N, CA, C and O atoms as a MOPAC input file, in Angstrom:
PM7 MOZYME 1SCF
protein

 N    145.43000 1    81.01700 1   123.00600 1
 C    144.29600 1    81.01200 1   122.31000 1
 C    143.87400 1    82.28300 1   121.42300 1
 O    143.82100 1    83.41900 1   121.89500 1
 N    143.60800 1    81.99500 1   120.20800 1
 C    143.40900 1    83.09600 1   119.25200 1
 C    142.19100 1    83.89300 1   119.66600 1
 O    141.26900 1    83.41500 1   120.32700 1
 N    142.25200 1    85.13600 1   119.23400 1
 C    141.26300 1    86.26500 1   119.74300 1
 C    140.14800 1    86.32100 1   118.63000 1
 O    139.05200 1    86.79200 1   118.93100 1
 N    140.38700 1    85.85800 1   117.36200 1
 C    139.44900 1    86.05000 1   116.29300 1
 C    138.85100 1    84.64200 1   115.92600 1
 O    138.80000 1    84.28000 1   114.75100 1
 N    138.43800 1    83.92400 1   116.87100 1
 C    137.81300 1    82.65200 1   116.48500 1
 C    136.27900 1    82.71300 1   115.91200 1
 O    135.49000 1    83.53100 1   116.38500 1
 N    135.92500 1    81.87700 1   114.95100 1
 C    134.75100 1    82.04500 1   114.29800 1
 C    133.72800 1    81.36000 1   115.31600 1
 O    133.87900 1    80.26700 1   115.86200 1
 N    132.68900 1    82.21200 1   115.44900 1
 C    131.62300 1    81.57600 1   116.44400 1
 C    130.82600 1    80.59900 1   115.89200 1
 O    130.30300 1    79.74700 1   116.60900 1
 N    130.63800 1    80.63300 1   114.40800 1
 C    130.12500 1    79.65300 1   113.71500 1
 C    130.95000 1    79.24100 1   112.56300 1
 O    131.38100 1    80.07100 1   111.76200 1
 N    131.19400 1    77.88600 1   112.45500 1
 C    132.24900 1    77.33400 1   111.46500 1
 C    131.84100 1    77.71600 1   110.01000 1
 O    130.69700 1    77.92500 1   109.60600 1
 N    132.97500 1    77.76300 1   109.32300 1
 C    132.74300 1    78.03000 1   107.75900 1
 C    132.02600 1    76.80200 1   106.94800 1
 O    131.98300 1    75.65400 1   107.39300 1
 N    131.52300 1    77.16900 1   105.81700 1
 C    130.74600 1    75.95300 1   104.94700 1
 C    131.65400 1    76.17600 1   103.67400 1
 O    132.17100 1    77.25400 1   103.38100 1
 N    131.77100 1    74.99500 1   102.95700 1
 C    132.42200 1    75.05000 1   101.70600 1
 C    131.47600 1    75.61000 1   100.73100 1
 O    131.89200 1    76.57200 1   100.08600 1
 N    130.30800 1    75.20200 1   100.50300 1
 C    129.45100 1    75.68000 1    99.31700 1
 C    128.07900 1    75.91500 1   100.09700 1
 O    127.68300 1    75.15400 1   100.98000 1
 N    127.40300 1    77.05100 1    99.67400 1
 C    126.07600 1    77.20400 1   100.37000 1
 C    125.72000 1    78.53700 1   100.36000 1
 O    126.16900 1    79.32000 1    99.52300 1
 N    124.84300 1    78.89400 1   101.34300 1
 C    124.42400 1    80.31800 1   101.70400 1
 C    124.37100 1    80.62600 1   103.20400 1
 O    123.84000 1    79.93200 1   104.07200 1
 N    125.03200 1    81.82300 1   103.35900 1
 C    124.95700 1    82.26300 1   104.79300 1
 C    123.99000 1    83.52100 1   104.84300 1
 O    124.17700 1    84.51800 1   104.14600 1
 N    123.00300 1    83.38500 1   105.68200 1
 C    122.11300 1    84.34500 1   106.01600 1
 C    122.63700 1    85.16500 1   107.31800 1
 O    122.69800 1    84.59500 1   108.40700 1
 N    122.96500 1    86.36000 1   107.18000 1
 C    123.52600 1    87.20400 1   108.26800 1
 C    122.47000 1    88.26900 1   108.40500 1
 O    121.53400 1    88.49300 1   107.63800 1
 N    122.84000 1    88.97400 1   109.68800 1
 C    121.89700 1    90.13400 1   110.21700 1
 C    120.48100 1    89.82000 1   110.33000 1
 O    119.57700 1    90.55100 1   109.92500 1
 N    120.33100 1    88.64300 1   110.92800 1
 C    119.09300 1    88.25900 1   111.30900 1
 C    118.78200 1    88.80400 1   112.76000 1
 O    119.52400 1    88.46100 1   113.68100 1
 N    117.65800 1    89.68200 1   113.00200 1
 C    117.37400 1    89.73300 1   114.51800 1
 C    117.33500 1    88.44000 1   115.20300 1
 O    116.77900 1    87.47000 1   114.68600 1
 N    117.90000 1    88.39100 1   116.34000 1
 C    118.01500 1    87.25000 1   117.17600 1
 C    116.64900 1    86.59100 1   117.54600 1
 O    116.47700 1    85.38300 1   117.70800 1
 N    115.74100 1    87.53100 1   117.65000 1
 C    114.38500 1    87.03200 1   118.07900 1
 C    113.52400 1    86.47800 1   116.81200 1
 O    112.45200 1    85.89200 1   116.96200 1
 N    114.03000 1    86.69400 1   115.74100 1
 C    113.38700 1    86.23100 1   114.37100 1
 C    113.97000 1    84.99400 1   113.82900 1
 O    113.44400 1    84.39000 1   112.89400 1
 N    115.09900 1    84.59500 1   114.43400 1
 C    115.68000 1    83.26200 1   113.92000 1
 C    114.81900 1    82.23400 1   113.50000 1
 O    114.82600 1    81.89700 1   112.31600 1
 N    114.03900 1    81.66400 1   114.36100 1
 C    113.17600 1    80.47700 1   114.14000 1
 C    112.10000 1    80.75200 1   113.18300 1
 O    111.59000 1    79.83300 1   112.54200 1
 N    111.70900 1    82.04500 1   113.04800 1
 C    110.81600 1    82.46800 1   111.83200 1
 C    111.32800 1    82.46500 1   110.61600 1
 O    110.60100 1    82.18500 1   109.66200 1
 N    112.60700 1    82.76100 1   110.44800 1
 C    113.35500 1    82.64600 1   109.23500 1
 C    113.57200 1    81.18900 1   108.79800 1
 O    113.52500 1    80.85000 1   107.61600 1
 N    113.81100 1    80.34600 1   109.81600 1
 C    114.08000 1    78.98300 1   109.54100 1
 C    112.78800 1    78.42800 1   108.95200 1
 O    112.79500 1    77.72500 1   107.94100 1
 N    111.66900 1    78.76500 1   109.61600 1
 C    110.47900 1    78.28300 1   109.13800 1
 C    109.84000 1    78.76000 1   107.89700 1
 O    109.15800 1    78.02600 1   107.18200 1
 N    110.07300 1    79.99600 1   107.65700 1
 C    109.56900 1    80.70700 1   106.31000 1
 C    110.36900 1    80.27100 1   105.31300 1
 O    109.87300 1    80.40700 1   104.19500 1
 N    111.65700 1    79.69700 1   105.36300 1
 C    112.31100 1    79.29800 1   104.43800 1
 C    112.28800 1    77.61100 1   104.11400 1
 O    112.79900 1    77.03900 1   103.15100 1
 N    111.58700 1    77.07100 1   105.14900 1
 C    111.38500 1    75.81700 1   105.06700 1
 C    112.60000 1    74.70600 1   105.59700 1
 O    112.59000 1    73.48100 1   105.47800 1
 N    113.49500 1    75.46300 1   106.13300 1
 C    114.69600 1    74.73400 1   106.57700 1
 C    114.52900 1    73.77300 1   107.60600 1
 O    115.43900 1    72.96700 1   107.80100 1
 N    113.61100 1    73.74600 1   108.21600 1
 C    113.07500 1    72.68800 1   109.37100 1
 C    112.78600 1    71.51700 1   108.47700 1
 O    112.62200 1    70.46300 1   109.09200 1
 N    112.70000 1    71.46200 1   107.36100 1
 C    112.21400 1    70.26600 1   106.56700 1
 C    113.15000 1    69.65900 1   105.54200 1
 O    112.77900 1    68.72800 1   104.82600 1
 N    114.46000 1    70.22600 1   105.46400 1
 C    115.32800 1    69.79700 1   104.62800 1
 C    116.32600 1    69.03900 1   105.14900 1
 O    116.44100 1    69.08500 1   106.37400 1
 N    117.24700 1    68.20200 1   104.40400 1
 C    118.15000 1    67.33600 1   104.79900 1
 C    119.55700 1    67.91800 1   104.87400 1
 O    120.40100 1    67.30100 1   105.52200 1
 N    119.91100 1    69.18200 1   104.19400 1
 C    121.01600 1    69.75900 1   104.14300 1
 C    121.60600 1    69.98000 1   105.79400 1
 O    120.85400 1    69.93300 1   106.76800 1
 N    123.04400 1    70.21700 1   105.87800 1
 C    123.48000 1    70.70400 1   106.95900 1
 C    123.15800 1    71.96500 1   107.26800 1
 O    123.29500 1    72.82300 1   106.39600 1
 N    122.72500 1    72.28200 1   108.41700 1
 C    122.30100 1    73.71200 1   108.79300 1
 C    123.05200 1    74.05400 1   110.18600 1
 O    122.95100 1    73.34900 1   111.19000 1
 N    123.73100 1    75.10400 1   110.10900 1
 C    124.32000 1    75.65200 1   111.27500 1
 C    123.74300 1    77.01000 1   111.73400 1
 O    123.65900 1    77.89200 1   110.87900 1
 N    123.37900 1    77.24200 1   112.86200 1
 C    122.74800 1    78.61800 1   113.08900 1
 C    123.31400 1    79.07200 1   114.53000 1
 O    123.70600 1    78.26400 1   115.37200 1
 N    123.30500 1    80.39700 1   114.69500 1
 C    123.61100 1    80.91800 1   115.96900 1
 C    122.82500 1    82.03400 1   116.25800 1
 O    122.48100 1    82.79000 1   115.34900 1
 N    122.47000 1    82.24500 1   117.53400 1
 C    121.68200 1    83.32300 1   117.89700 1
 C    122.32400 1    84.17000 1   119.06000 1
 O    123.20300 1    83.64900 1   119.74600 1
 N    121.92200 1    85.42600 1   119.29500 1
 C    122.40200 1    86.25000 1   120.36900 1
 C    123.86700 1    86.36400 1   120.16100 1
 O    124.63200 1    86.24500 1   121.11800 1
 N    124.36300 1    86.62500 1   118.76800 1
 C    125.73600 1    86.77200 1   118.40900 1
 C    125.97500 1    88.30300 1   118.58400 1
 O    125.01800 1    89.04200 1   118.35400 1
 N    127.21000 1    88.86900 1   118.98300 1
 C    127.45700 1    90.26500 1   118.76800 1
 C    127.32300 1    90.83400 1   117.53800 1
 O    127.76200 1    90.22400 1   116.56300 1
 N    126.68200 1    92.12000 1   117.37900 1
 C    126.67200 1    92.86700 1   116.27100 1
 C    126.73800 1    94.27000 1   116.54400 1
 O    126.04600 1    94.69700 1   117.46800 1
 N    127.57800 1    95.18200 1   115.78300 1
 C    127.76800 1    96.39500 1   115.84500 1
 C    126.55900 1    97.05500 1   115.43300 1
 O    126.31100 1    98.13100 1   115.97700 1
 N    125.67400 1    96.55700 1   114.47700 1
 C    124.62500 1    97.15000 1   113.84700 1
 C    123.32200 1    96.85900 1   114.70500 1
 O    122.56500 1    97.78200 1   115.00700 1
 N    123.10900 1    95.67000 1   115.05000 1
 C    121.95000 1    95.21800 1   115.61800 1
 C    122.01000 1    95.01200 1   117.21800 1
 O    120.99900 1    94.86600 1   117.90400 1
 N    123.23400 1    95.01800 1   117.68400 1
 C    123.38000 1    94.77000 1   119.13700 1
 C    123.48400 1    93.18600 1   119.30400 1
 O    124.44900 1    92.58900 1   119.78100 1
 N    122.54300 1    92.73600 1   118.91700 1
 C    122.56200 1    91.12700 1   118.98400 1
 C    121.95900 1    90.64900 1   117.63000 1
 O    121.05200 1    91.27800 1   117.08500 1
 N    122.48600 1    89.53700 1   117.11900 1
 C    121.86100 1    89.15600 1   115.68800 1
 C    122.01700 1    87.44300 1   115.70700 1
 O    122.59200 1    86.74000 1   116.53800 1
 N    121.41900 1    87.12900 1   114.70300 1
 C    121.45400 1    85.58100 1   114.46800 1
 C    122.11600 1    85.26400 1   112.99800 1
 O    122.19600 1    86.15300 1   112.15000 1
 N    122.45100 1    84.30900 1   112.83200 1
 C    123.02300 1    83.77700 1   111.49400 1
 C    122.71600 1    82.30800 1   111.17900 1
 O    122.75100 1    81.46500 1   112.07600 1
 N    122.42300 1    82.00500 1   109.94200 1
 C    122.19800 1    80.77400 1   109.50400 1
 C    123.05200 1    80.37700 1   108.26900 1
 O    123.15600 1    81.07100 1   107.25800 1
 N    123.60400 1    79.26900 1   108.45600 1
 C    124.59700 1    78.83900 1   107.38500 1
 C    123.96100 1    77.35900 1   106.82600 1
 O    123.82200 1    76.37200 1   107.54800 1
 N    123.62900 1    77.42000 1   105.47300 1
 C    123.01400 1    76.24700 1   104.87400 1
 C    123.94000 1    75.62500 1   103.96300 1
 O    124.25700 1    76.36500 1   103.03100 1
 N    124.48400 1    74.44600 1   103.95800 1
 C    125.33400 1    73.86200 1   103.13100 1
 C    124.55600 1    73.37600 1   101.89100 1
 O    123.43800 1    72.86100 1   101.92200 1
 N    125.31900 1    73.61900 1   100.77500 1
 C    124.72100 1    72.95300 1    99.56600 1
 C    123.23700 1    73.41800 1    99.22600 1
 O    122.43600 1    72.60600 1    98.76400 1
 N    122.86100 1    74.84900 1    99.48300 1
 C    121.69400 1    75.08500 1    99.19400 1
 C    121.85300 1    76.60900 1    98.90900 1
 O    122.38000 1    77.43700 1    99.65200 1
 N    121.20100 1    76.84500 1    97.49100 1
 C    121.21200 1    78.34800 1    96.98300 1
 C    119.87500 1    78.73700 1    96.72800 1
 O    119.20300 1    78.05000 1    95.96000 1
 N    119.38000 1    79.77700 1    97.28300 1
 C    118.05500 1    80.03000 1    97.27900 1
 C    117.71000 1    80.83300 1    95.98600 1
 O    118.49300 1    81.60300 1    95.43100 1
 N    116.47700 1    80.56400 1    95.59000 1
 C    115.97200 1    81.46400 1    94.43100 1
 C    115.58500 1    83.13700 1    95.17900 1
 O    115.42200 1    83.34300 1    96.38200 1
 N    115.51900 1    84.06000 1    94.18200 1
 C    115.26600 1    85.37200 1    94.75000 1
 C    113.82800 1    85.38900 1    95.55400 1
 O    113.69100 1    85.99800 1    96.61600 1
 N    112.82000 1    84.67700 1    94.94200 1
 C    111.48400 1    84.86400 1    95.73000 1
 C    111.60400 1    84.18900 1    97.07300 1
 O    111.04700 1    84.64400 1    98.07200 1
 N    112.33100 1    83.10900 1    97.07700 1
 C    112.48200 1    82.41700 1    98.51700 1
 C    113.03200 1    83.49900 1    99.47800 1
 O    112.51600 1    83.75100 1   100.56700 1
 N    114.17800 1    84.14500 1    98.95300 1
 C    114.98200 1    84.97700 1    99.70200 1
 C    114.16800 1    86.19100 1   100.19900 1
 O    114.27200 1    86.57900 1   101.36200 1
 N    113.36400 1    86.77700 1    99.31000 1
 C    112.60600 1    87.90900 1    99.68100 1
 C    111.56400 1    87.69700 1   100.64000 1
 O    111.11000 1    88.69700 1   101.19700 1
 N    111.10200 1    86.56300 1   100.93200 1
 C    110.31300 1    86.23200 1   101.90400 1
 C    110.88500 1    86.56200 1   103.30200 1
 O    110.11800 1    86.71800 1   104.25200 1
 N    112.21000 1    86.66800 1   103.43500 1
 C    112.79200 1    86.89100 1   104.64500 1
 C    112.62400 1    88.30300 1   105.00400 1
 O    112.43600 1    88.63600 1   106.17300 1
 N    112.69200 1    89.22000 1   103.95100 1
 C    112.15400 1    90.61200 1   104.25400 1
 C    111.15900 1    90.94700 1   105.12200 1
 O    111.17600 1    91.98000 1   105.79100 1
 N    110.25800 1    90.09600 1   105.15000 1
 C    108.97800 1    90.35000 1   105.90800 1
 C    109.12200 1    90.52700 1   107.30500 1
 O    108.44800 1    91.31600 1   107.96600 1
 N    110.07100 1    89.73200 1   107.77800 1
 C    110.41300 1    89.48800 1   109.07100 1
 C    111.84800 1    89.91800 1   109.55900 1
 O    112.09400 1    90.10000 1   110.75100 1
 N    112.81100 1    90.07200 1   108.52100 1
 C    114.08200 1    90.36700 1   108.77000 1
 C    114.57100 1    91.46500 1   107.61400 1
 O    115.30500 1    91.04600 1   106.71900 1
 N    114.25100 1    92.58400 1   107.62200 1
 C    114.42400 1    93.45200 1   106.54400 1
 C    115.79500 1    93.84900 1   106.17200 1
 O    116.10100 1    94.32800 1   105.08000 1
 N    116.57600 1    93.62600 1   107.12400 1
 C    118.15000 1    93.91400 1   106.99300 1
 C    118.88200 1    92.84100 1   106.83400 1
 O    120.10400 1    92.98500 1   106.86100 1
 N    118.34500 1    91.59600 1   106.64300 1
 C    119.20400 1    90.48200 1   106.33000 1
 C    119.99900 1    90.49500 1   105.14600 1
 O    119.55100 1    91.03600 1   104.13500 1
 N    121.28100 1    89.89000 1   105.15400 1
 C    122.18900 1    89.93700 1   104.06000 1
 C    122.48700 1    88.46600 1   103.91200 1
 O    122.57600 1    87.68800 1   104.86200 1
 N    122.65600 1    88.10300 1   102.44900 1
 C    123.08200 1    86.83700 1   102.10700 1
 C    124.27500 1    86.86900 1   101.57000 1
 O    124.64200 1    87.84000 1   100.90800 1
 N    125.10300 1    85.72200 1   101.80100 1
 C    126.45400 1    85.57000 1   101.16700 1
 C    126.32100 1    84.06500 1   100.42100 1
 O    125.87800 1    83.06700 1   100.98900 1
 N    126.73000 1    84.10600 1    99.22500 1
 C    126.69600 1    82.90000 1    98.59800 1
 C    128.23000 1    82.31600 1    98.42300 1
 O    129.10800 1    82.96300 1    97.85100 1
 N    128.40800 1    81.18100 1    98.91500 1
 C    129.70200 1    80.60500 1    99.24700 1
 C    129.85000 1    79.54500 1    98.25600 1
 O    128.96700 1    78.70900 1    98.07200 1
 N    130.96500 1    79.56600 1    97.60800 1
 C    131.65400 1    78.52900 1    96.67400 1
 C    133.08300 1    78.23800 1    97.20400 1
 O    133.87400 1    79.15400 1    97.42600 1
 N    133.36200 1    77.02400 1    97.38500 1
 C    134.81900 1    76.53600 1    97.79900 1
 C    135.22500 1    77.55300 1    98.87100 1
 O    136.22900 1    78.21800 1    98.61300 1
 N    134.58600 1    77.78300 1   100.06300 1
 C    134.86700 1    78.70500 1   100.96200 1
 C    134.99800 1    80.16300 1   100.90600 1
 O    135.35400 1    80.87800 1   101.84300 1
 N    134.63600 1    80.59000 1    99.56800 1
 C    134.73300 1    81.92700 1    99.26300 1
 C    133.44100 1    82.53600 1    98.99800 1
 O    132.53600 1    81.90900 1    98.44700 1
 N    133.33100 1    83.77400 1    99.38500 1
 C    132.06700 1    84.64300 1    99.12100 1
 C    132.14200 1    85.04500 1    97.75000 1
 O    132.97500 1    85.86700 1    97.36700 1
 N    131.13900 1    84.39100 1    96.84500 1
 C    131.21300 1    84.82900 1    95.41100 1
 C    130.17700 1    85.78800 1    95.01300 1
 O    130.26200 1    86.36300 1    93.92800 1
 N    129.08700 1    86.02200 1    95.91700 1
 C    128.12500 1    87.01300 1    95.64800 1
 C    127.43300 1    87.39500 1    97.05600 1
 O    127.27800 1    86.60800 1    97.99000 1
 N    127.11400 1    88.51100 1    97.03700 1
 C    126.29500 1    89.19200 1    98.26700 1
 C    124.82500 1    89.51200 1    97.69500 1
 O    124.62800 1    89.96800 1    96.56900 1
 N    123.94600 1    89.24500 1    98.51400 1
 C    122.68600 1    89.81200 1    98.13300 1
 C    122.02500 1    90.35300 1    99.39600 1
 O    122.24700 1    89.87600 1   100.50900 1
 N    121.09600 1    91.50400 1    99.13600 1
 C    120.29100 1    92.07700 1    99.98800 1
 C    118.85200 1    91.77900 1    99.88800 1
 O    118.22900 1    91.94900 1    98.84000 1
 N    118.28000 1    91.30100 1   101.05600 1
 C    116.69700 1    90.86200 1   100.71700 1
 C    115.95900 1    92.25700 1   100.29800 1
 O    116.36000 1    93.39400 1   100.54700 1
 N    114.77200 1    91.87400 1    99.59300 1
 C    113.82500 1    93.12100 1    99.14900 1
 C    112.53500 1    92.63400 1    99.42500 1
 O    112.25400 1    91.45600 1    99.20600 1
 N    111.71600 1    93.44600 1    99.89300 1
 C    110.30000 1    93.24800 1    99.91800 1
 C    109.50100 1    92.82500 1    98.60300 1
 O    109.36900 1    93.68700 1    97.73300 1
 N    109.06600 1    91.80500 1    98.44000 1
 C    108.24500 1    91.37000 1    97.25000 1
 C    107.08500 1    92.29500 1    97.04500 1
 O    106.59300 1    92.98300 1    97.94000 1
 N    106.63100 1    92.25600 1    95.62900 1
 C    105.29600 1    93.14500 1    95.48600 1
 C    104.15900 1    92.30600 1    96.15100 1
 O    103.35400 1    92.88400 1    96.88100 1
 N    104.06500 1    90.96400 1    95.92500 1
 C    103.04200 1    90.30200 1    96.39900 1
 C    103.56600 1    89.02700 1    97.33000 1
 O    104.64400 1    88.47100 1    97.11800 1
 N    102.78200 1    88.70000 1    98.23800 1
 C    103.18500 1    87.71700 1    99.23700 1
 C    102.18600 1    86.52800 1    99.28000 1
 O    101.05700 1    86.75700 1    99.71200 1
 N    102.47400 1    85.42600 1    98.91500 1
 C    101.72900 1    84.29100 1    98.66100 1
 C    101.91500 1    83.33200 1    99.72600 1
 O    103.04500 1    82.87200 1    99.88600 1
 N    100.78900 1    82.89400 1   100.62000 1
 C    100.77200 1    81.69200 1   101.34800 1
 C    101.81500 1    81.76800 1   102.55500 1
 O    101.97000 1    80.67900 1   103.10700 1
 N    102.44200 1    82.64900 1   102.99700 1
 C    103.17600 1    82.75700 1   104.04400 1
 C    102.75800 1    83.62700 1   105.31900 1
 O    103.34600 1    83.52600 1   106.39600 1
 N    101.75600 1    84.43300 1   105.10400 1
 C    101.27700 1    85.28800 1   106.06500 1
 C     99.90500 1    85.03900 1   106.36000 1
 O     99.15100 1    84.80300 1   105.41500 1
 N     99.39900 1    85.05500 1   107.69600 1
 C     97.99500 1    84.98800 1   107.92300 1
 C     97.42100 1    86.21000 1   107.76600 1
 O     98.04900 1    87.23600 1   108.02500 1
 N     96.16100 1    86.22200 1   107.32100 1
 C     95.25000 1    87.55400 1   107.24500 1
 C     94.92200 1    87.93000 1   108.66200 1
 O     94.55900 1    87.12300 1   109.51700 1
 N     95.05200 1    89.00600 1   108.81000 1
 C     94.76900 1    89.72000 1   110.27600 1
 C     93.17200 1    89.61700 1   110.46100 1
 O     92.73700 1    89.62700 1   111.61300 1
 N     92.36800 1    89.52900 1   109.48100 1
 C     90.85300 1    89.72200 1   109.54500 1
 C     90.40900 1    88.23900 1   109.72700 1
 O     90.49100 1    87.37000 1   108.85800 1
 N     89.86800 1    88.06600 1   111.14000 1
 C     89.35300 1    86.55300 1   111.22700 1
 C     88.07900 1    86.21400 1   110.43100 1
 O     87.71900 1    85.03700 1   110.40100 1
 N     87.45800 1    87.04200 1   109.86400 1
 C     86.32200 1    86.87500 1   108.91500 1
 C     86.76700 1    86.57900 1   107.40900 1
 O     85.97600 1    86.26300 1   106.52100 1
 N     88.16800 1    86.72700 1   107.24600 1
 C     88.54300 1    86.68200 1   105.83900 1
 C     88.29800 1    85.19600 1   105.30700 1
 O     88.31500 1    84.27500 1   106.12400 1
 N     88.09600 1    84.97300 1   104.10100 1
 C     87.76900 1    83.56300 1   103.60600 1
 C     88.96300 1    82.64200 1   103.79600 1
 O     88.83200 1    81.43300 1   103.98100 1
 N     90.29400 1    83.35400 1   103.73500 1
 C     91.44300 1    82.46400 1   103.92400 1
 C     91.61900 1    81.89900 1   105.31600 1
 O     92.38400 1    80.95000 1   105.48400 1
 N     90.91600 1    82.46300 1   106.37300 1
 C     90.91000 1    81.94400 1   107.78000 1
 C     89.74600 1    81.13300 1   107.92700 1
 O     89.53000 1    80.71600 1   109.06500 1
 N     88.87500 1    80.78900 1   106.93400 1
 C     87.64500 1    80.03900 1   107.25000 1
 C     87.49300 1    78.77200 1   106.18800 1
 O     86.80600 1    77.77400 1   106.40600 1
 N     88.22300 1    79.00200 1   105.07600 1
 C     88.32100 1    77.92300 1   104.05500 1
 C     89.70700 1    77.67200 1   103.70800 1
 O     90.62200 1    78.38600 1   104.11700 1
 N     89.88300 1    76.59300 1   102.90600 1
 C     91.12000 1    76.10500 1   102.58300 1
 C     91.74100 1    76.93800 1   101.34900 1
 O     91.95800 1    76.36200 1   100.28300 1
 N     91.98100 1    78.11800 1   101.49800 1
 C     92.42600 1    78.98100 1   100.44100 1
 C     93.88300 1    79.64700 1   100.92800 1
 O     93.99000 1    80.12100 1   102.05800 1
 N     94.88000 1    79.64200 1   100.07600 1
 C     96.06900 1    80.22100 1   100.48700 1
 C     95.92500 1    81.90800 1   100.33800 1
 O     95.37100 1    82.56300 1    99.45600 1
 N     96.54600 1    82.28300 1   101.38600 1
 C     96.58100 1    83.86200 1   101.60500 1
 C     97.31700 1    84.50000 1   100.36600 1
 O     98.24500 1    83.93000 1    99.79200 1
 N     96.86200 1    85.63400 1   100.03500 1
 C     97.77800 1    86.47200 1    98.94100 1
 C     97.64200 1    87.82700 1    99.35500 1
 O     96.52800 1    88.23900 1    99.68200 1
 N     98.71900 1    88.63000 1    99.38300 1
 C     98.62200 1    90.04100 1    99.79400 1
 C     99.52200 1    90.83500 1    98.73500 1
 O    100.50200 1    90.32500 1    98.19200 1
 N     99.10000 1    92.08000 1    98.51500 1
 C     99.83100 1    93.06400 1    97.91600 1
 C    100.68000 1    93.90900 1    98.90600 1
 O    100.16000 1    94.15400 1    99.99400 1
 N    101.81300 1    94.33900 1    98.67500 1
 C    102.45400 1    95.24800 1    99.61100 1
 C    101.94000 1    96.79000 1    99.36400 1
 O    102.19900 1    97.55600 1    98.43600 1
 N    101.19400 1    96.95300 1   100.42400 1
 C    100.60400 1    98.33200 1   100.28700 1
 C    101.63800 1    99.59700 1   100.61800 1
 O    101.65600 1   100.69800 1   100.06600 1
 N    102.47100 1    99.11400 1   101.66100 1
 C    103.48900 1   100.16200 1   102.14100 1
 C    104.73700 1    99.32000 1   102.59200 1
 O    104.53100 1    98.26300 1   103.18900 1
 N    105.93900 1    99.70700 1   102.35300 1
 C    107.06300 1    98.96100 1   102.69700 1
 C    107.58900 1    99.66200 1   104.00800 1
 O    108.28600 1    98.99100 1   104.76900 1
 N    107.32200 1   100.85400 1   104.28700 1
 C    107.79500 1   101.36200 1   105.58300 1
 C    106.76500 1   102.26700 1   106.16100 1
 O    106.67900 1   103.35700 1   105.59600 1
 N    105.98900 1   102.06000 1   107.13600 1
 C    105.99500 1   100.74300 1   107.77700 1
 C    105.38300 1    99.59200 1   106.76900 1
 O    104.59000 1    99.87200 1   105.87000 1
 N    105.84200 1    98.30100 1   107.02900 1
 C    105.30300 1    97.31500 1   106.27600 1
 C    103.90200 1    97.14000 1   106.51700 1
 O    103.49300 1    96.90300 1   107.65300 1
 N    103.02500 1    97.25300 1   105.38500 1
 C    101.67600 1    96.95300 1   105.46400 1
 C    101.27100 1    96.03000 1   104.16400 1
 O    101.60100 1    96.25100 1   102.99900 1
 N    100.54500 1    95.03900 1   104.61000 1
 C     99.99400 1    93.99600 1   103.53400 1
 C     98.61200 1    94.14100 1   103.39800 1
 O     97.90700 1    94.15400 1   104.40700 1
 N     98.02500 1    94.27700 1   102.02000 1
 C     96.78800 1    94.32600 1   101.76300 1
 C     96.18800 1    92.98600 1   101.13500 1
 O     96.47600 1    92.54400 1   100.02300 1
 N     95.45300 1    92.52000 1   101.89400 1
 C     94.63500 1    91.20000 1   101.49400 1
 C     94.06100 1    91.18800 1   100.20400 1
 O     93.26800 1    92.08900 1    99.92700 1
 N     94.32600 1    90.32400 1    99.37400 1
 C     93.65800 1    90.28100 1    98.18100 1
 C     92.30300 1    89.91300 1    98.15000 1
 O     91.62200 1    90.20600 1    97.16700 1
 N     91.84400 1    89.32500 1    99.07600 1
 C     90.28700 1    88.79500 1    99.35900 1
 C     89.48400 1    89.91600 1   100.04500 1
 O     88.60000 1    90.53300 1    99.45300 1
 N     89.82200 1    90.13900 1   101.27400 1
 C     89.07200 1    91.00300 1   102.11500 1
 C     89.52400 1    92.46000 1   102.05700 1
 O     88.81100 1    93.33800 1   102.54200 1
 N     90.64800 1    92.72800 1   101.49800 1
 C     91.44200 1    93.95300 1   101.48000 1
 C     91.67300 1    94.75500 1   102.90100 1
 O     91.83400 1    95.97300 1   102.97500 1
 N     91.66000 1    93.88700 1   103.96200 1
 C     92.06500 1    94.57500 1   105.33600 1
 C     93.71000 1    94.61700 1   105.14500 1
 O     94.35300 1    93.90200 1   104.37600 1
 N     94.20500 1    95.58300 1   105.99300 1
 C     95.60500 1    95.71100 1   105.93600 1
 C     96.18300 1    94.95800 1   107.18000 1
 O     95.68300 1    95.03900 1   108.30200 1
 N     97.22000 1    94.26400 1   106.88500 1
 C     97.97000 1    93.66600 1   108.03700 1
 C     99.36100 1    94.31200 1   108.34800 1
 O    100.21300 1    94.27000 1   107.46000 1
 N     99.59000 1    94.78000 1   109.29000 1
 C    100.88900 1    95.43800 1   109.50300 1
 C    101.93300 1    94.43500 1   110.17200 1
 O    101.59800 1    93.32100 1   110.57600 1
 N    103.27600 1    94.95600 1   110.25100 1
 C    104.40300 1    93.96100 1   110.63200 1
 C    103.90000 1    93.46900 1   112.05900 1
 O    103.96100 1    92.28300 1   112.38500 1
 N    103.41300 1    94.43500 1   112.85800 1
 C    103.12200 1    93.87300 1   114.29000 1
 C    101.92400 1    92.86800 1   114.39700 1
 O    101.83200 1    92.00700 1   115.27200 1
 N    101.09000 1    93.07200 1   113.47200 1
 C    100.03900 1    92.00900 1   113.59900 1
 C    100.32100 1    90.67000 1   112.68900 1
 O     99.53800 1    89.72000 1   112.67200 1
 N    101.48500 1    90.71800 1   111.97100 1
 C    101.87200 1    89.72000 1   111.05000 1
 C    102.12900 1    88.29900 1   111.94700 1
 O    102.77800 1    88.21400 1   112.99000 1
 N    101.37000 1    87.12700 1   111.16800 1
 C    101.72500 1    85.80800 1   111.68500 1
 C    102.01000 1    84.97700 1   110.68000 1
 O    101.18200 1    84.69900 1   109.81200 1
 N    103.29700 1    84.47200 1   110.71100 1
 C    103.72800 1    83.65800 1   109.60200 1
 C    103.36900 1    82.32500 1   109.74100 1
 O    103.63900 1    81.70500 1   110.76900 1
 N    102.67600 1    81.73300 1   108.62600 1
 C    102.12300 1    80.41700 1   108.55600 1
 C    103.01600 1    79.25700 1   108.48800 1
 O    102.54800 1    78.12100 1   108.42800 1

């Protein structure tokens, strides 16, 4: 038996999202809407990683994300890496970046915020990248990574 077997099979065309903390796998799936698409999706959790100790990976066939979609990942998996695959070859590598503004994907930490009481999508400006702090456009309260709830 070969020692270097792939733990997750290769894809012909699509995107591989690697270096996701294992405990954030399903949040990444949700934030990208992968739970609502018909493409073939393969994922693995608790895989060995020299950098993270344990990591998760997602492979999405025939799906190529826009930069603004990808940058959403940075809110919960700031060290994620993307490999763009064409005909089984990596043709491009991308690193996620925290966007300047965040729309409709994070709940405001303030229970009195209008976004928690009326049908208004959330909007944040990134006040700080490290530690991550999002400032609500409406109530101006700061939501940190520890309080962050993904919608």
